[in-house]
PASEBA-1860 file (N, C-alpha, C; in nm, 3 decimals):
! residues 207
1> MPNNDPLP> 0.084/-0.119/0.000/0.000/0.000/0.000/0.088/0.124/0.000 ~ 0.068/0.217/-0.091/0.154/0.335/-0.096/0.127/0.428/0.020 ~ 0.231/0.486/0.075/0.216/0.585/0.180/0.245/0.725/0.128 ~ 0.273/0.737/-0.002/0.299/0.867/-0.061/0.172/0.950/-0.065 ~ 0.188/1.081/-0.068/0.075/1.171/-0.082/0.077/1.223/-0.225 ~ 0.010/1.156/-0.319/0.025/1.189/-0.461/-0.045/1.316/-0.505 ~ -0.138/1.364/-0.424/-0.213/1.483/-0.464/-0.164/1.603/-0.384 ~ -0.159/1.720/-0.448/-0.125/1.840/-0.371/-0.236/1.869/-0.270
9> PHSFGSIT> -0.202/1.930/-0.158/-0.305/1.960/-0.058/-0.390/2.077/-0.103 ~ -0.503/2.093/-0.033/-0.586/2.212/-0.056/-0.603/2.281/0.077 ~ -0.588/2.412/0.078/-0.600/2.488/0.202/-0.732/2.564/0.207 ~ -0.798/2.551/0.322/-0.916/2.631/0.353/-0.875/2.721/0.470 ~ -0.834/2.843/0.440/-0.785/2.930/0.545/-0.662/2.868/0.610 ~ -0.668/2.850/0.742/-0.555/2.794/0.817/-0.559/2.642/0.825 ~ -0.655/2.580/0.757/-0.669/2.434/0.759/-0.619/2.378/0.626 ~ -0.519/2.292/0.634/-0.462/2.228/0.515/-0.509/2.084/0.508
17> VWLVHDDV> -0.563/2.046/0.392/-0.624/1.913/0.376/-0.544/1.832/0.275 ~ -0.506/1.712/0.315/-0.441/1.615/0.227/-0.533/1.496/0.207 ~ -0.529/1.438/0.088/-0.594/1.309/0.063/-0.484/1.204/0.057 ~ -0.492/1.103/0.142/-0.383/1.008/0.161/-0.432/0.865/0.141 ~ -0.351/0.786/0.071/-0.381/0.644/0.050/-0.311/0.562/0.158 ~ -0.385/0.524/0.262/-0.323/0.453/0.374/-0.434/0.404/0.467 ~ -0.394/0.353/0.582/-0.486/0.310/0.688/-0.476/0.413/0.799 ~ -0.591/0.459/0.849/-0.590/0.560/0.955/-0.506/0.514/1.074
25> ADRRADAL> -0.516/0.386/1.108/-0.443/0.334/1.224/-0.291/0.345/1.208 ~ -0.244/0.360/1.084/-0.100/0.369/1.058/-0.049/0.513/1.053 ~ -0.139/0.610/1.062/-0.098/0.749/1.049/-0.048/0.804/1.182 ~ 0.053/0.888/1.174/0.104/0.956/1.294/0.041/1.095/1.299 ~ -0.050/1.112/1.393/-0.122/1.238/1.406/-0.153/1.262/1.553 ~ -0.191/1.384/1.584/-0.227/1.417/1.722/-0.361/1.356/1.761 ~ -0.447/1.334/1.662/-0.577/1.272/1.689/-0.619/1.191/1.567 ~ -0.677/1.076/1.593/-0.731/0.990/1.489/-0.883/0.991/1.499
33> VVAANTQL> -0.950/0.989/1.386/-1.095/0.992/1.382/-1.146/0.857/1.336 ~ -1.254/0.811/1.397/-1.317/0.687/1.356/-1.468/0.710/1.344 ~ -1.529/0.650/1.242/-1.674/0.658/1.228/-1.738/0.569/1.333 ~ -1.835/0.622/1.405/-1.896/0.548/1.515/-2.047/0.541/1.498 ~ -2.106/0.436/1.558/-2.252/0.430/1.564/-2.299/0.487/1.697 ~ -2.429/0.501/1.710/-2.485/0.568/1.827/-2.461/0.494/1.958 ~ -2.423/0.367/1.950/-2.389/0.291/2.070/-2.238/0.287/2.095 ~ -2.161/0.358/2.011/-2.015/0.367/2.023/-1.947/0.231/2.016
41> EMVGSGAA> -2.010/0.135/1.951/-1.950/0.003/1.935/-1.847/0.007/1.823 ~ -1.727/-0.033/1.851/-1.619/-0.027/1.752/-1.615/-0.157/1.674 ~ -1.703/-0.166/1.574/-1.721/-0.292/1.502/-1.680/-0.284/1.355 ~ -1.659/-0.166/1.301/-1.621/-0.154/1.161/-1.475/-0.191/1.139 ~ -1.436/-0.204/1.012/-1.299/-0.243/0.980/-1.198/-0.140/1.029 ~ -1.231/-0.011/1.013/-1.140/0.093/1.060/-1.124/0.091/1.210 ~ -1.236/0.073/1.281/-1.232/0.065/1.427/-1.154/-0.058/1.471 ~ -1.172/-0.169/1.400/-1.102/-0.292/1.436/-0.951/-0.274/1.426
49> ALLARGGI> -0.906/-0.201/1.324/-0.762/-0.176/1.308/-0.709/-0.092/1.424 ~ -0.787/0.006/1.467/-0.746/0.088/1.580/-0.738/0.006/1.708 ~ -0.837/-0.081/1.728/-0.838/-0.166/1.847/-0.721/-0.264/1.847 ~ -0.689/-0.318/1.729/-0.581/-0.415/1.720/-0.448/-0.353/1.762 ~ -0.431/-0.225/1.729/-0.306/-0.157/1.762/-0.310/-0.089/1.898 ~ -0.429/-0.039/1.934/-0.439/0.040/2.057/-0.487/-0.034/2.179 ~ -0.565/-0.141/2.160/-0.613/-0.216/2.274/-0.761/-0.198/2.302 ~ -0.819/-0.295/2.371/-0.963/-0.297/2.399/-1.005/-0.183/2.490
57> EIHREAVA> -0.908/-0.118/2.556/-0.943/-0.007/2.646/-1.014/0.105/2.571 ~ -0.980/0.122/2.444/-1.044/0.226/2.363/-1.194/0.198/2.352 ~ -1.227/0.072/2.324/-1.368/0.033/2.311/-1.441/0.052/2.444 ~ -1.380/0.011/2.553/-1.445/0.022/2.684/-1.474/0.166/2.720 ~ -1.378/0.254/2.692/-1.400/0.394/2.722/-1.507/0.454/2.632 ~ -1.510/0.411/2.506/-1.608/0.465/2.411/-1.751/0.428/2.451 ~ -1.776/0.299/2.476/-1.913/0.254/2.502/-1.966/0.311/2.634 ~ -1.878/0.357/2.720/-1.923/0.419/2.845/-1.999/0.548/2.818
65> HAPAKLGS> -1.983/0.605/2.697/-2.052/0.730/2.660/-2.182/0.703/2.584 ~ -2.216/0.578/2.561/-2.337/0.545/2.484/-2.462/0.562/2.572 ~ -2.576/0.593/2.506/-2.591/0.622/2.363/-2.550/0.767/2.332 ~ -2.506/0.787/2.209/-2.465/0.920/2.165/-2.554/0.965/2.050 ~ -2.571/1.095/2.036/-2.656/1.149/1.930/-2.583/1.151/1.797 ~ -2.658/1.131/1.689/-2.601/1.144/1.556/-2.545/1.285/1.538 ~ -2.426/1.293/1.480/-2.361/1.421/1.459/-2.270/1.464/1.573 ~ -2.275/1.390/1.685/-2.191/1.426/1.799/-2.052/1.365/1.784
73> VVRTRAAR> -1.961/1.408/1.869/-1.824/1.356/1.870/-1.788/1.318/2.013 ~ -1.738/1.197/2.031/-1.695/1.150/2.162/-1.543/1.135/2.161 ~ -1.479/1.196/2.257/-1.333/1.191/2.267/-1.293/1.081/2.366 ~ -1.199/0.996/2.323/-1.140/0.899/2.416/-0.989/0.904/2.405 ~ -0.922/0.844/2.500/-0.778/0.827/2.490/-0.748/0.719/2.387 ~ -0.625/0.715/2.340/-0.590/0.622/2.232/-0.510/0.502/2.282 ~ -0.502/0.485/2.414/-0.434/0.370/2.474/-0.292/0.355/2.420 ~ -0.262/0.243/2.352/-0.124/0.218/2.309/-0.089/0.285/2.176
81> LSAPYIYH> -0.183/0.351/2.112/-0.153/0.422/1.988/-0.069/0.546/2.017 ~ 0.002/0.592/1.916/0.089/0.708/1.937/0.010/0.838/1.951 ~ -0.110/0.843/1.898/-0.192/0.964/1.907/-0.249/0.978/2.048 ~ -0.255/1.099/2.100/-0.314/1.118/2.233/-0.466/1.093/2.237 ~ -0.534/1.121/2.125/-0.680/1.117/2.125/-0.736/1.036/2.008 ~ -0.855/0.981/2.033/-0.939/0.930/1.924/-1.071/1.004/1.933 ~ -1.114/1.059/1.819/-1.243/1.126/1.810/-1.341/1.032/1.740 ~ -1.444/0.992/1.811/-1.545/0.902/1.756/-1.657/0.988/1.696
89> AVVIDHDA> -1.661/0.997/1.564/-1.761/1.078/1.495/-1.887/0.994/1.476 ~ -1.992/1.030/1.546/-2.114/0.948/1.547/-2.199/0.982/1.425 ~ -2.191/0.898/1.323/-2.263/0.924/1.198/-2.350/0.806/1.155 ~ -2.345/0.695/1.230/-2.417/0.574/1.192/-2.519/0.541/1.300 ~ -2.645/0.527/1.262/-2.749/0.487/1.356/-2.729/0.340/1.391 ~ -2.745/0.308/1.517/-2.729/0.168/1.559/-2.828/0.077/1.489 ~ -2.942/0.135/1.450/-3.040/0.062/1.370/-2.984/0.051/1.228 ~ -2.932/-0.065/1.193/-2.860/-0.084/1.066/-2.946/-0.060/0.943
97> RKDVWVGD> -3.077/-0.050/0.962/-3.165/-0.029/0.846/-3.162/0.115/0.797 ~ -3.106/0.204/0.874/-3.103/0.345/0.839/-2.967/0.382/0.779 ~ -2.972/0.447/0.663/-2.848/0.490/0.597/-2.795/0.618/0.661 ~ -2.669/0.645/0.637/-2.606/0.766/0.690/-2.658/0.888/0.614 ~ -2.681/0.995/0.687/-2.725/1.122/0.629/-2.606/1.216/0.623 ~ -2.583/1.277/0.507/-2.465/1.363/0.491/-2.467/1.479/0.589 ~ -2.585/1.524/0.629/-2.592/1.634/0.726/-2.528/1.598/0.859 ~ -2.540/1.471/0.899/-2.476/1.427/1.024/-2.324/1.428/1.010
105> IVVAVRGV> -2.275/1.396/0.890/-2.130/1.401/0.867/-2.079/1.544/0.878 ~ -2.149/1.637/0.817/-2.108/1.778/0.823/-2.101/1.825/0.968 ~ -2.204/1.794/1.046/-2.207/1.836/1.187/-2.095/1.769/1.265 ~ -2.073/1.640/1.241/-1.970/1.566/1.313/-1.830/1.619/1.282 ~ -1.803/1.650/1.156/-1.670/1.702/1.120/-1.648/1.840/1.182 ~ -1.751/1.920/1.186/-1.739/2.048/1.257/-1.704/2.023/1.403 ~ -1.768/1.922/1.464/-1.739/1.888/1.603/-1.598/1.838/1.622 ~ -1.549/1.760/1.526/-1.412/1.711/1.532/-1.314/1.828/1.533
113> LACALTDG> -1.336/1.926/1.448/-1.247/2.042/1.442/-1.259/2.128/1.568 ~ -1.378/2.132/1.627/-1.394/2.203/1.755/-1.314/2.134/1.864 ~ -1.318/2.000/1.867/-1.238/1.924/1.963/-1.089/1.949/1.941 ~ -1.049/1.951/1.815/-0.908/1.975/1.782/-0.862/2.110/1.835 ~ -0.948/2.209/1.821/-0.915/2.343/1.870/-0.901/2.342/2.022 ~ -0.993/2.276/2.090/-0.991/2.268/2.237/-0.868/2.193/2.287 ~ -0.831/2.086/2.217/-0.722/2.000/2.262/-0.585/2.044/2.212 ~ -0.580/2.148/2.131/-0.452/2.194/2.077/-0.394/2.100/1.973
121> VRTLAMPL> -0.482/2.027/1.904/-0.439/1.930/1.803/-0.393/2.003/1.677 ~ -0.278/1.962/1.625/-0.224/2.022/1.503/-0.241/1.932/1.381 ~ -0.255/1.801/1.403/-0.270/1.707/1.291/-0.381/1.609/1.322 ~ -0.466/1.589/1.221/-0.581/1.499/1.232/-0.577/1.399/1.117 ~ -0.612/1.276/1.145/-0.629/1.177/1.038/-0.767/1.117/1.049 ~ -0.845/1.126/0.942/-0.981/1.073/0.946/-1.012/0.994/0.819 ~ -1.097/0.892/0.831/-1.137/0.816/0.713/-1.255/0.884/0.645 ~ -1.296/0.830/0.531/-1.425/0.867/0.476/-1.531/0.819/0.573
129> LGVRAGRL> -1.625/0.903/0.610/-1.725/0.869/0.710/-1.854/0.821/0.644 ~ -1.906/0.710/0.694/-2.035/0.660/0.644/-2.028/0.571/0.523 ~ -1.909/0.551/0.468/-1.892/0.461/0.354/-1.892/0.317/0.407 ~ -1.944/0.226/0.330/-1.955/0.085/0.367/-2.061/0.063/0.473 ~ -2.027/0.074/0.601/-2.124/0.044/0.706/-2.248/0.133/0.695 ~ -2.227/0.257/0.652/-2.339/0.349/0.639/-2.398/0.354/0.500 ~ -2.338/0.277/0.408/-2.388/0.267/0.269/-2.390/0.402/0.197 ~ -2.297/0.489/0.232/-2.287/0.618/0.166/-2.178/0.609/0.059
137> GVRDSLEA> -2.197/0.678/-0.051/-2.100/0.677/-0.158/-1.976/0.758/-0.123 ~ -1.866/0.726/-0.190/-1.740/0.797/-0.167/-1.755/0.946/-0.194 ~ -1.818/0.981/-0.305/-1.835/1.122/-0.340/-1.914/1.197/-0.234 ~ -2.027/1.141/-0.192/-2.111/1.209/-0.093/-2.036/1.228/0.039 ~ -1.963/1.125/0.081/-1.889/1.133/0.207/-1.779/1.239/0.200 ~ -1.697/1.234/0.096/-1.584/1.327/0.086/-1.633/1.470/0.069 ~ -1.735/1.492/-0.012/-1.785/1.628/-0.030/-1.842/1.683/0.100 ~ -1.908/1.598/0.180/-1.961/1.643/0.309/-1.848/1.682/0.403
145> ILEAIEDV> -1.740/1.603/0.405/-1.625/1.633/0.491/-1.561/1.766/0.448 ~ -1.539/1.783/0.319/-1.476/1.905/0.269/-1.565/2.027/0.291 ~ -1.696/2.008/0.274/-1.790/2.119/0.298/-1.782/2.165/0.444 ~ -1.777/2.068/0.537/-1.769/2.103/0.678/-1.639/2.176/0.710 ~ -1.529/2.129/0.653/-1.400/2.194/0.676/-1.402/2.336/0.620 ~ -1.456/2.352/0.501/-1.462/2.485/0.439/-1.548/2.579/0.523 ~ -1.662/2.530/0.573/-1.750/2.613/0.656/-1.679/2.660/0.782 ~ -1.611/2.568/0.849/-1.544/2.600/0.975/-1.426/2.694/0.954
153> STAYSWNV> -1.360/2.681/0.839/-1.236/2.753/0.815/-1.252/2.904/0.819 ~ -1.371/2.954/0.791/-1.392/3.098/0.790/-1.375/3.160/0.930 ~ -1.393/3.078/1.034/-1.379/3.128/1.170/-1.268/3.055/1.246 ~ -1.185/2.981/1.175/-1.084/2.895/1.238/-0.946/2.956/1.215 ~ -0.879/2.996/1.322/-0.748/3.060/1.309/-0.635/2.969/1.351 ~ -0.665/2.849/1.395/-0.566/2.754/1.443/-0.512/2.675/1.325 ~ -0.380/2.675/1.306/-0.321/2.599/1.196/-0.330/2.450/1.224 ~ -0.395/2.378/1.136/-0.412/2.234/1.154/-0.405/2.165/1.018
161> VVEIVVKA> -0.348/2.046/1.018/-0.341/1.963/0.898/-0.440/1.849/0.914 ~ -0.528/1.834/0.817/-0.627/1.726/0.818/-0.592/1.628/0.706 ~ -0.569/1.504/0.742/-0.548/1.399/0.643/-0.678/1.320/0.629 ~ -0.731/1.316/0.509/-0.845/1.230/0.479/-0.786/1.102/0.422 ~ -0.800/0.993/0.496/-0.726/0.871/0.468/-0.820/0.766/0.408 ~ -0.782/0.715/0.292/-0.864/0.616/0.220/-0.779/0.492/0.197 ~ -0.826/0.377/0.243/-0.746/0.255/0.236/-0.765/0.178/0.106 ~ -0.890/0.155/0.066/-0.917/0.074/-0.053/-0.873/0.147/-0.179
169> VSEFVEAA> -0.808/0.077/-0.269/-0.756/0.138/-0.391/-0.867/0.199/-0.474 ~ -0.975/0.125/-0.496/-1.084/0.175/-0.581/-1.148/0.299/-0.520 ~ -1.162/0.301/-0.389/-1.221/0.417/-0.322/-1.126/0.537/-0.328 ~ -0.995/0.510/-0.318/-0.899/0.620/-0.326/-0.900/0.683/-0.465 ~ -0.908/0.602/-0.568/-0.910/0.654/-0.705/-1.031/0.745/-0.724 ~ -1.147/0.702/-0.675/-1.268/0.785/-0.686/-1.255/0.910/-0.602 ~ -1.202/0.895/-0.480/-1.187/1.009/-0.391/-1.091/1.112/-0.449 ~ -0.985/1.067/-0.516/-0.888/1.158/-0.576/-0.954/1.246/-0.681
177> EVFREYAA> -1.041/1.188/-0.760/-1.112/1.266/-0.862/-1.201/1.372/-0.797 ~ -1.274/1.331/-0.693/-1.362/1.423/-0.622/-1.281/1.535/-0.556 ~ -1.169/1.498/-0.497/-1.084/1.595/-0.428/-1.032/1.701/-0.525 ~ -0.987/1.656/-0.641/-0.939/1.751/-0.743/-1.051/1.845/-0.786 ~ -1.169/1.788/-0.812/-1.282/1.870/-0.856/-1.319/1.974/-0.750 ~ -1.325/1.930/-0.624/-1.365/2.022/-0.516/-1.262/2.133/-0.499 ~ -1.134/2.096/-0.501/-1.028/2.195/-0.485/-1.030/2.297/-0.598 ~ -1.051/2.249/-0.721/-1.056/2.339/-0.837/-1.176/2.432/-0.826
185> RAAREADE> -1.289/2.379/-0.785/-1.409/2.462/-0.772/-1.392/2.566/-0.662 ~ -1.335/2.525/-0.548/-1.314/2.618/-0.438/-1.219/2.731/-0.478 ~ -1.112/2.695/-0.552/-1.017/2.796/-0.597/-1.083/2.893/-0.695 ~ -1.165/2.839/-0.785/-1.234/2.924/-0.883/-1.331/3.019/-0.813 ~ -1.404/2.970/-0.715/-1.499/3.054/-0.642/-1.428/3.163/-0.563 ~ -1.309/3.129/-0.508/-1.232/3.230/-0.434/-1.183/3.339/-0.529 ~ -1.140/3.302/-0.648/-1.095/3.400/-0.748/-1.211/3.490/-0.790 ~ -1.328/3.429/-0.810/-1.445/3.507/-0.852/-1.486/3.606/-0.743
193> AQFAAEFL> -1.478/3.561/-0.616/-1.514/3.649/-0.505/-1.417/3.766/-0.496 ~ -1.287/3.740/-0.516/-1.188/3.845/-0.512/-1.209/3.944/-0.627 ~ -1.240/3.892/-0.746/-1.266/3.979/-0.861/-1.387/4.068/-0.835 ~ -1.492/4.009/-0.778/-1.613/4.086/-0.750/-1.585/4.196/-0.648 ~ -1.503/4.165/-0.546/-1.472/4.264/-0.445/-1.390/4.379/-0.505 ~ -1.296/4.346/-0.590/-1.214/4.450/-0.653/-1.297/4.535/-0.749 ~ -1.390/4.471/-0.819/-1.477/4.545/-0.911/-1.567/4.641/-0.834 ~ -1.616/4.594/-0.716/-1.700/4.680/-0.633/-1.622/4.801/-0.583
201> KLLLRKQ> -1.497/4.782/-0.543/-1.413/4.892/-0.499/-1.394/4.995/-0.611 ~ -1.374/4.945/-0.732/-1.355/5.032/-0.847/-1.480/5.116/-0.873 ~ -1.597/5.054/-0.863/-1.721/5.127/-0.882/-1.741/5.236/-0.776 ~ -1.707/5.201/-0.651/-1.724/5.297/-0.543/-1.631/5.418/-0.560 ~ -1.512/5.395/-0.614/-1.418/5.506/-0.636/-1.471/5.604/-0.742 ~ -1.546/5.551/-0.838/-1.596/5.634/-0.947/-1.717/5.716/-0.908 ~ -1.777/5.681/-0.794/-1.898/5.756/-0.755/-1.860/5.889/-0.687
END
């Protein structure tokens, strides 16, 4: 599995976002993010990898906070992992018949960044949220994550690096396309906003 970062990052204000082909459990960051259900049961493949490296203590501490509301974030220690924290982003209803809603992902990612600000976290590694267990598509998940980061960035002055980590090759290929599209669109919109502001200044000078 490649650990290289083949895509250039995209910056939203003081938040720099990388798309990385790897396993979240293998990343060295101040905090690791895991998709969680409302009962905080660490049963998904990503959670299992964290438990295998960090220990069952992570699961025990997490479930002590159950039940949790969709869109909330539960902070636990990371036990034997190198990261001080694990942020459990609650985006999956324990009732498996219900699919993940992108609005819950947006709220949860905002909460993750709020926790990062409180904890003084400089680097975050998070997976695509709601994919597989939540039956959400790669595009919908990644766009929701990026939308949340972009929204928060307007009021976020803390320099932080966010790694969006995708393990499966096919999912990474799709995510890379979405990431490029989103970054290009965001850059174009920023240029248009700057042009409009400069044009408005020019008009005001002529009055």
